[in-house]
C-alpha positions as CSV (number, residue, x, y, z in Angstrom):
1,M,-66.4,117.7,-24.7
2,E,-63.0,116.1,-24.8
3,P,-60.7,116.8,-21.8
4,T,-57.7,119.1,-22.6
5,F,-54.2,117.8,-22.5
6,E,-53.4,119.9,-19.4
7,H,-56.5,118.6,-17.6
8,E,-55.8,115.0,-18.4
9,L,-52.2,115.4,-17.2
10,E,-53.3,117.0,-14.0
11,V,-55.8,114.2,-13.3
12,L,-53.1,111.5,-13.8
13,I,-50.6,113.3,-11.5
14,R,-53.2,113.8,-8.8
15,A,-54.2,110.1,-9.2
16,R,-50.6,109.1,-8.4
17,Y,-49.8,107.6,-11.8
18,P,-46.0,106.9,-11.3
19,L,-44.8,106.7,-14.9
20,L,-46.0,109.0,-17.8
21,Y,-44.7,109.2,-21.3
22,V,-45.5,112.5,-23.1
23,V,-45.0,112.4,-26.8
24,S,-44.4,115.8,-28.4
25,Y,-41.9,117.7,-30.5
26,E,-42.7,120.9,-28.6
27,E,-40.4,120.5,-25.7
28,R,-40.5,124.1,-24.5
29,R,-44.3,124.3,-24.6
30,A,-44.6,121.0,-22.8
31,E,-42.2,122.1,-20.1
32,E,-44.1,125.3,-19.6
33,I,-47.3,123.3,-19.1
34,L,-45.6,121.0,-16.6
35,R,-44.1,123.8,-14.6
36,G,-47.5,125.4,-14.4
37,L,-49.0,122.2,-13.2
38,A,-46.3,121.7,-10.6
39,H,-46.9,125.2,-9.3
40,R,-50.7,124.7,-9.1
41,L,-50.2,121.3,-7.3
42,S,-47.6,122.7,-4.9
43,K,-44.9,120.2,-6.2
44,R,-41.3,120.8,-7.1
45,I,-40.2,120.0,-10.6
46,Y,-36.8,118.6,-11.7
47,V,-35.9,118.5,-15.4
48,W,-33.2,116.2,-16.6
49,S,-31.3,116.0,-19.9
50,L,-28.3,114.0,-21.0
51,T,-26.2,117.2,-21.4
52,R,-27.2,119.1,-18.3
53,G,-28.3,116.5,-15.8
54,Y,-31.0,117.5,-13.2
55,E,-32.0,121.2,-13.0
56,P,-32.1,122.0,-10.1
57,P,-29.7,119.2,-8.8
58,L,-31.3,116.5,-6.7
59,A,-30.6,116.7,-3.0
60,A,-29.6,113.2,-1.7
61,S,-31.3,111.8,1.4
62,S,-29.3,112.5,4.6
63,Q,-29.7,108.8,5.6
64,E,-27.9,107.5,2.6
65,E,-24.4,108.0,1.3
66,P,-24.1,109.0,-2.3
67,S,-22.8,106.2,-4.5
68,R,-19.0,106.4,-5.2
69,T,-19.3,104.1,-8.3
70,K,-19.4,106.0,-11.6
71,L,-22.6,105.2,-13.4
72,A,-23.9,106.0,-16.8
73,P,-25.8,109.4,-16.8
74,E,-29.1,107.7,-17.6
75,I,-28.7,105.1,-14.9
76,E,-27.6,107.7,-12.4
77,A,-30.7,109.8,-13.3
78,L,-33.0,106.9,-12.2
79,V,-30.9,105.7,-9.2
80,G,-31.0,109.2,-7.8
81,L,-34.8,109.0,-7.6
82,F,-34.5,106.1,-5.1
83,R,-32.7,108.4,-2.7
84,H,-34.9,111.4,-3.3
85,E,-38.0,111.7,-1.1
86,Q,-39.5,115.1,-2.0
87,D,-43.0,115.4,-3.4
88,A,-42.0,116.3,-7.0
89,L,-42.4,115.8,-10.7
90,Y,-39.3,114.5,-12.6
91,V,-39.1,115.2,-16.3
92,L,-36.6,113.3,-18.3
93,K,-36.0,114.7,-21.8
94,D,-35.3,112.5,-24.8
95,F,-35.0,109.4,-22.7
96,H,-36.3,107.0,-25.4
97,P,-32.9,105.9,-26.7
98,F,-32.1,104.4,-23.3
99,L,-35.3,102.3,-23.1
100,G,-33.6,99.6,-25.0
101,D,-31.2,98.9,-22.1
102,V,-32.4,96.1,-19.8
103,R,-30.9,97.9,-16.8
104,T,-33.0,101.0,-17.5
105,V,-36.2,99.0,-17.9
106,R,-35.5,97.1,-14.7
107,L,-34.9,100.3,-12.8
108,L,-38.1,101.9,-14.0
109,R,-40.1,98.8,-13.0
110,D,-38.5,98.9,-9.5
111,L,-39.1,102.6,-9.3
112,A,-42.8,102.6,-10.2
113,P,-44.2,101.3,-6.9
114,R,-42.0,103.6,-4.8
115,L,-43.1,106.6,-6.8
116,H,-46.7,105.6,-6.5
117,S,-46.6,105.2,-2.7
118,S,-44.9,108.6,-2.3
119,G,-47.1,110.5,-4.7
120,R,-44.3,111.3,-7.1
121,T,-44.5,111.2,-10.9
122,L,-41.8,110.5,-13.4
123,I,-42.5,111.9,-16.9
124,L,-40.6,111.0,-20.0
125,L,-40.8,113.8,-22.6
126,S,-39.8,112.7,-26.1
127,P,-40.8,113.4,-29.8
128,L,-40.8,109.6,-30.5
129,L,-42.7,106.8,-28.8
130,K,-40.4,103.8,-28.2
131,L,-41.9,101.8,-25.4
132,P,-40.5,98.3,-24.6
133,P,-43.1,95.6,-24.0
134,E,-42.0,95.2,-20.4
135,L,-43.2,98.7,-19.6
136,E,-46.5,98.7,-21.4
137,K,-48.5,98.1,-18.2
138,E,-46.6,100.5,-16.0
139,M,-46.3,103.4,-18.4
140,T,-49.2,105.7,-19.4
141,V,-48.7,107.4,-22.8
142,I,-50.2,110.8,-23.6
143,E,-49.7,112.6,-26.9
144,M,-49.6,116.4,-26.6
145,P,-51.8,118.0,-29.3
146,L,-50.7,120.9,-31.4
147,P,-51.7,124.4,-30.3
148,T,-55.5,125.0,-30.4
149,R,-57.1,127.7,-32.3
150,E,-57.5,129.8,-29.1
151,E,-53.8,129.4,-28.2
152,I,-52.7,130.4,-31.7
153,A,-54.9,133.4,-31.7
154,Q,-53.5,134.5,-28.3
155,R,-49.9,134.1,-29.5
156,L,-50.5,136.0,-32.7
157,R,-52.1,138.9,-30.7
158,E,-49.0,138.9,-28.5
159,I,-46.7,139.0,-31.5
160,L,-48.6,141.8,-33.1
161,L,-48.5,143.7,-29.9
162,Q,-44.7,143.3,-29.6
163,V,-44.1,144.8,-33.1
164,R,-46.7,147.5,-32.9
165,D,-44.2,150.3,-32.2
166,K,-41.6,149.2,-34.7
167,P,-41.2,151.5,-37.7
168,G,-42.1,150.2,-41.1
169,V,-44.0,147.2,-39.7
170,Q,-47.7,146.8,-40.3
171,A,-49.2,145.5,-37.1
172,E,-52.8,146.3,-37.7
173,V,-55.0,143.5,-39.3
174,S,-58.7,143.3,-39.9
175,A,-60.9,140.7,-38.1
176,Q,-61.2,138.7,-41.3
177,E,-57.4,138.8,-42.0
178,F,-56.7,137.8,-38.4
179,D,-59.1,134.8,-38.7
180,E,-57.4,133.7,-42.0
181,L,-54.0,134.0,-40.3
182,V,-55.2,131.8,-37.3
183,Q,-56.7,129.3,-39.7
184,A,-53.5,129.1,-41.8
185,A,-51.3,128.6,-38.7
186,Q,-53.3,125.6,-37.4
187,G,-51.2,122.5,-37.7
188,L,-47.9,124.2,-36.8
189,T,-46.1,124.0,-33.5
190,M,-45.8,127.1,-31.5
191,D,-42.1,127.4,-32.3
192,E,-42.9,127.1,-36.0
193,I,-45.5,129.8,-35.7
194,E,-43.1,132.2,-34.0
195,N,-40.4,131.5,-36.6
196,V,-42.7,132.0,-39.6
197,C,-44.1,135.2,-38.1
198,A,-40.5,136.6,-37.7
199,R,-39.8,135.6,-41.3
200,S,-43.0,137.2,-42.5
201,F,-42.1,140.5,-40.8
202,V,-38.6,140.4,-42.3
203,E,-39.7,139.6,-45.8
204,H,-43.1,141.4,-46.1
205,R,-43.1,143.8,-43.1
206,K,-46.4,142.3,-42.0
207,L,-48.0,138.9,-41.3
208,T,-49.2,137.1,-44.4
209,V,-51.0,133.9,-45.0
210,A,-48.6,133.0,-47.9
211,A,-45.6,133.1,-45.5
212,I,-47.4,130.7,-43.1
213,L,-48.3,128.3,-45.9
214,S,-44.7,128.3,-47.0
215,E,-43.8,126.9,-43.6
216,K,-46.2,124.1,-44.1
217,Q,-44.4,123.1,-47.3
218,Q,-41.4,122.1,-45.1
219,I,-43.6,119.6,-43.1
220,V,-44.8,118.0,-46.4
221,R,-41.3,117.8,-47.9
222,K,-40.0,116.0,-44.8
223,S,-42.7,113.3,-45.0
224,G,-41.5,112.1,-48.4
225,V,-45.0,110.6,-49.1
226,L,-47.0,113.7,-49.9
227,E,-46.3,116.4,-52.4
228,Y,-47.1,120.1,-51.7
229,Y,-48.8,121.6,-54.7
230,T,-48.7,125.4,-55.1
231,P,-51.9,126.3,-57.0
232,S,-51.6,128.7,-59.9
233,E,-55.1,127.9,-61.3
234,T,-58.2,129.7,-60.2
235,M,-61.9,129.1,-60.8
236,A,-61.7,131.7,-63.6
237,D,-59.5,129.2,-65.5
238,V,-62.4,126.6,-65.3
239,G,-65.0,126.9,-68.1
240,G,-68.6,126.0,-67.2
241,L,-69.3,123.7,-64.3
242,D,-71.6,126.3,-62.7
243,L,-73.3,123.8,-60.2
244,L,-69.9,122.6,-59.0
245,K,-68.6,126.1,-58.6
246,E,-71.7,127.2,-56.7
247,W,-71.4,124.2,-54.3
248,L,-67.7,125.0,-53.6
249,R,-68.4,128.7,-53.2
250,K,-71.0,128.0,-50.5
251,R,-68.4,126.0,-48.5
252,R,-65.6,128.6,-48.9
253,S,-65.8,129.6,-45.3
254,A,-66.7,126.2,-43.9
255,F,-63.4,125.8,-42.0
256,T,-63.7,129.1,-40.1
257,Q,-64.7,129.5,-36.5
258,P,-68.0,131.3,-37.3
259,A,-69.0,128.2,-39.3
260,R,-68.2,126.0,-36.2
261,E,-70.3,128.3,-34.0
262,F,-73.1,128.2,-36.5
263,G,-73.2,124.4,-36.1
264,L,-71.7,123.5,-39.5
265,P,-69.5,120.4,-39.7
266,A,-66.3,120.6,-41.7
267,P,-66.8,119.3,-45.2
268,K,-65.3,115.8,-45.8
269,G,-64.6,115.8,-49.5
270,V,-65.8,115.5,-53.0
271,L,-65.4,112.9,-55.8
272,L,-65.2,114.3,-59.3
273,L,-66.2,111.6,-61.8
274,G,-66.4,112.1,-65.5
275,V,-65.1,111.9,-69.1
276,Q,-61.4,112.2,-69.6
277,G,-60.2,115.8,-70.3
278,T,-63.2,117.6,-68.9
279,G,-61.4,119.5,-66.2
280,K,-61.6,117.3,-63.2
281,S,-57.9,117.8,-62.1
282,L,-58.1,121.5,-63.1
283,S,-61.2,122.0,-60.9
284,A,-59.5,120.1,-58.0
285,K,-56.4,122.4,-58.2
286,A,-58.6,125.6,-58.4
287,I,-60.3,124.7,-55.1
288,A,-57.1,125.4,-53.2
289,S,-57.1,129.0,-54.6
290,L,-60.8,129.5,-54.0
291,W,-60.6,128.4,-50.4
292,N,-57.0,129.8,-49.8
293,L,-55.9,126.5,-48.2
294,P,-52.7,124.5,-48.8
295,M,-53.1,121.6,-51.2
296,L,-51.3,118.2,-50.8
297,R,-51.2,115.7,-53.6
298,L,-51.2,112.0,-52.6
299,D,-49.5,109.8,-55.2
300,V,-50.7,106.4,-54.2
301,G,-47.8,104.8,-56.1
302,R,-45.4,106.4,-53.6
303,V,-47.2,104.8,-50.7
304,F,-46.4,101.3,-51.7
305,G,-43.0,100.1,-50.4
306,S,-40.9,97.0,-51.0
307,L,-40.5,96.0,-47.3
308,V,-43.2,94.2,-45.3
309,G,-45.4,96.7,-43.5
310,A,-43.8,99.7,-45.3
311,S,-46.9,100.4,-47.4
312,E,-49.3,100.5,-44.4
313,A,-46.8,102.7,-42.5
314,N,-46.5,105.1,-45.4
315,M,-50.3,105.5,-45.6
316,R,-50.4,106.2,-41.9
317,L,-47.6,108.7,-42.3
318,A,-49.4,110.5,-45.2
319,I,-52.6,110.7,-43.0
320,R,-50.7,112.1,-40.0
321,T,-48.9,114.6,-42.2
322,A,-52.2,115.8,-43.8
323,E,-53.8,116.1,-40.3
324,A,-50.7,117.9,-39.0
325,I,-51.1,120.8,-41.4
326,A,-54.9,120.9,-41.4
327,P,-57.0,122.7,-42.5
328,C,-55.9,121.6,-46.0
329,I,-57.0,119.9,-49.2
330,L,-55.8,116.4,-50.0
331,W,-55.9,115.8,-53.7
332,I,-55.9,112.2,-55.1
333,D,-55.8,112.2,-58.9
334,E,-57.2,109.2,-60.8
335,L,-58.3,107.4,-57.7
336,E,-59.3,104.2,-59.5
337,K,-55.8,103.6,-60.8
338,G,-54.2,104.1,-57.4
339,F,-56.3,101.5,-55.7
340,S,-56.8,99.1,-58.6
341,G,-56.5,95.5,-57.7
342,V,-58.2,95.8,-54.3
343,Q,-60.5,92.9,-55.1
344,S,-57.7,90.5,-56.0
345,S,-55.2,91.9,-53.5
346,G,-55.2,88.7,-51.5
347,M,-53.8,86.7,-54.4
348,S,-51.6,89.3,-56.1
349,D,-49.8,91.1,-53.2
350,S,-50.7,89.2,-50.0
351,G,-53.4,91.7,-49.2
352,T,-51.2,94.8,-49.0
353,T,-53.4,96.9,-51.3
354,A,-56.5,95.9,-49.5
355,R,-55.0,96.8,-46.1
356,V,-53.8,100.2,-47.3
357,F,-57.2,100.9,-48.9
358,A,-58.9,99.8,-45.7
359,T,-56.8,102.2,-43.7
360,F,-57.6,105.1,-46.1
361,L,-61.4,104.3,-46.0
362,T,-61.5,104.1,-42.2
363,W,-59.8,107.4,-41.9
364,M,-62.1,109.1,-44.4
365,Q,-65.1,107.9,-42.4
366,E,-63.8,108.7,-38.9
367,K,-61.5,111.7,-39.5
368,R,-61.9,114.6,-37.1
369,K,-59.3,117.0,-38.5
370,P,-60.4,119.5,-41.3
371,V,-58.8,117.7,-44.2
372,F,-60.9,118.1,-47.4
373,V,-60.4,115.2,-49.8
374,V,-60.7,115.9,-53.5
375,A,-60.5,112.8,-55.6
376,T,-60.9,112.4,-59.4
377,A,-61.8,109.3,-61.4
378,N,-62.4,108.4,-65.0
379,D,-63.5,104.7,-64.8
380,V,-66.3,104.1,-62.2
381,S,-66.2,100.3,-62.8
382,L,-62.8,100.1,-61.2
383,L,-63.9,102.0,-58.0
384,P,-64.6,99.7,-55.0
385,P,-68.3,100.1,-54.1
386,E,-67.5,100.8,-50.4
387,L,-65.8,104.0,-51.5
388,L,-68.9,105.4,-53.1
389,R,-71.3,105.0,-50.2
390,K,-72.6,108.0,-48.2
391,G,-70.2,109.2,-45.5
392,R,-67.0,108.9,-47.5
393,F,-67.6,112.0,-49.6
394,D,-70.0,114.8,-49.2
395,E,-70.9,114.7,-52.9
396,I,-70.1,112.9,-56.1
397,F,-70.2,115.2,-59.1
398,F,-70.3,114.0,-62.7
399,I,-68.4,116.2,-65.1
400,D,-69.8,115.6,-68.7
401,L,-68.5,117.0,-72.0
402,P,-69.0,120.8,-72.2
403,N,-72.1,122.2,-73.9
404,A,-72.0,125.0,-76.5
405,T,-71.9,127.8,-73.9
406,E,-69.2,126.1,-71.9
407,R,-67.1,125.5,-75.0
408,E,-67.3,129.2,-75.8
409,Q,-66.0,129.9,-72.3
410,I,-63.2,127.4,-72.7
411,F,-62.1,128.9,-76.0
412,A,-62.1,132.3,-74.5
413,I,-60.0,131.1,-71.5
414,H,-57.3,129.5,-73.6
415,L,-57.1,132.3,-76.2
416,R,-56.8,134.9,-73.4
417,K,-54.2,132.7,-71.6
418,R,-52.1,132.9,-74.8
419,Q,-52.3,136.7,-75.2
420,R,-55.1,136.7,-77.8
421,N,-58.3,138.8,-77.6
422,P,-61.3,136.4,-77.7
423,E,-63.5,139.1,-79.1
424,Q,-61.6,139.0,-82.3
425,F,-62.8,135.4,-82.9
426,D,-66.3,133.9,-83.7
427,L,-66.6,131.9,-80.5
428,K,-70.1,130.7,-81.3
429,A,-68.9,129.2,-84.6
430,L,-66.0,127.5,-82.9
431,A,-68.3,126.1,-80.2
432,R,-70.7,124.7,-82.9
433,A,-67.8,123.1,-84.8
434,T,-66.5,121.4,-81.6
435,E,-69.6,119.5,-80.4
436,G,-68.4,116.5,-78.5
437,F,-65.0,118.0,-77.7
438,S,-63.6,118.0,-74.2
439,G,-61.9,120.9,-72.6
440,A,-58.4,119.4,-73.1
441,E,-59.2,118.8,-76.8
442,I,-60.2,122.4,-77.2
443,E,-57.0,123.5,-75.6
444,Q,-55.0,121.4,-78.0
445,V,-57.0,122.9,-80.9
446,V,-55.8,126.4,-79.8
447,I,-52.2,125.2,-79.4
448,G,-52.2,123.4,-82.8
449,A,-53.6,126.5,-84.5
450,L,-51.0,128.7,-82.9
451,F,-48.2,126.4,-84.2
452,T,-49.7,126.7,-87.7
453,A,-49.8,130.5,-87.5
454,F,-46.3,130.7,-86.1
455,D,-44.9,128.5,-88.9
456,A,-46.7,130.7,-91.5
457,G,-45.2,133.8,-89.9
458,R,-48.5,135.5,-89.1
459,D,-50.9,135.9,-86.2
460,L,-53.6,133.4,-85.3
461,T,-56.8,133.5,-87.4
462,Q,-60.3,132.0,-87.2
463,E,-59.4,129.8,-90.2
464,D,-56.4,128.3,-88.4
465,L,-58.7,127.2,-85.5
466,M,-61.4,125.8,-87.9
467,H,-58.7,123.9,-89.9
468,E,-57.3,122.4,-86.7
469,I,-60.8,121.4,-85.5
470,K,-61.4,119.3,-88.6
471,S,-58.1,117.4,-88.1
472,V,-59.1,116.3,-84.5
473,V,-61.0,113.1,-83.8
474,P,-62.5,113.7,-80.3
475,L,-62.5,111.1,-77.6
476,S,-66.4,111.1,-77.6
477,V,-66.2,109.5,-81.1
478,M,-63.4,107.0,-80.4
479,M,-65.0,105.9,-77.0
480,R,-68.6,106.6,-77.6
481,E,-69.9,103.3,-76.1
482,E,-67.8,103.7,-72.9
483,I,-68.9,107.4,-72.4
484,D,-72.6,106.5,-73.0
485,E,-72.2,103.7,-70.4
486,L,-70.6,106.1,-67.9
487,R,-73.4,108.7,-68.5
488,T,-76.1,106.1,-67.9
489,W,-74.5,105.1,-64.6
490,A,-74.1,108.7,-63.5
491,Q,-77.6,109.8,-64.3
492,M,-79.2,108.2,-61.2
493,R,-76.2,108.1,-58.9
494,T,-74.3,111.4,-59.1
495,R,-74.9,115.1,-59.1
496,P,-74.3,117.0,-62.4
497,A,-71.5,119.6,-62.3
498,S,-73.2,121.7,-65.0
499,S,-76.8,123.0,-65.1
500,H,-77.1,122.4,-68.8
501,A,-75.9,119.0,-70.0
502,P,-74.9,118.7,-73.6
503,V,-77.5,117.5,-76.1
504,R,-77.3,113.7,-76.5
505,K,-78.3,112.4,-79.9
506,R,-80.4,109.2,-79.8
507,N,-80.5,106.8,-82.6
508,R,-84.0,106.3,-84.0
509,I,-85.2,102.7,-84.3
């Protein structure tokens, strides 16, 4: 079991580490933890900021006269520690801008042995890590993690208790609703959780998962690399693919605490491979609705920058952002196009694509945060082989052209979506007439027939649909050889998304 942040901090202080650098945006929460540690270790604590100085003020040693020379506030903050002999913790807030000054660096290096010998500890508390090379050996860096599931649950209970007696506010939630709220709040800071709870009570008079997810949109917008996708599609909008739906349904509660207690690991991801227009992207978007998780879209093109090192930094930023709002779904559409050219990257772009891809692969293999990766691909020949090996994805599903039953379902979905009653049409005849059609092509048949009916000034008829079908040349005809090759590759290497594959005609010799 990994040591907690508070335990690690206590060990370092008791071991007389003189200089610590705590990286966190949660200044208030970090200060509360440090004050609790100081009380437990019987030490005084002094907190400094540029605007307020030390609180409480440092008491100068009686053996030394205070300096009459007016020094810069950051220099005075360090000089004062040479004269202060009390057993204490010193917390300097937002001190990172001053670490570029050679005087500050020299003072910290001179101060380190004196702090160590007297058992005192200086702690820099900042949201950014800016450590000059001269201090790398003296300074110990600790990153404060976001609130744990237990801390979030405790804070939500306190908030619900505070609003229990307020009129018009619903403070009672079921155990399942509370678990969903805790899961949705993971990845937010404690301040963000308190703010979004207040907003939810104002807007909805109760705590809602939707309000918490809206707060996560802000985190994604600030990153500039990922795009927050608000899913409007559900699994009811996906025709067929019963095996894929069943696989996803079984993992619907995989990110909950009962799943962890049962011994289940968090799912890593799934690769949806198949013919163009068969519903891969639609299925990916419907997963977010099924699992009630936020969905982030990674556009690999936005990762690559013009400056040296910018592309690698953008990929790391995308990964950090996804992990910051986990549990979530990370959607990468047409994966093979985003990372095309990996093999020739050394000659074409000095290895930038290869390095970005290597960073992504390593993260997929080693990630600990519950980020479920959903990737789609059309051309398997362009996918690097190391991406397909076990451990990257939990499963690789092959989505083939829909069979007759699935085509009936797809026609019904698109007719119903456009305010038409599917029972008024002969769906079986439509399914027979569209053998070899993809789901996207069936949708275009319905749309084209609607245009014909609208132009004629009447409602949609069966004849309009049949006429439109005859005018469409499906992709399965235009790219028959490529599709057959893809099917052959997928038969022994992937899992089918449907229990009934379409009948494949074989040429007699």
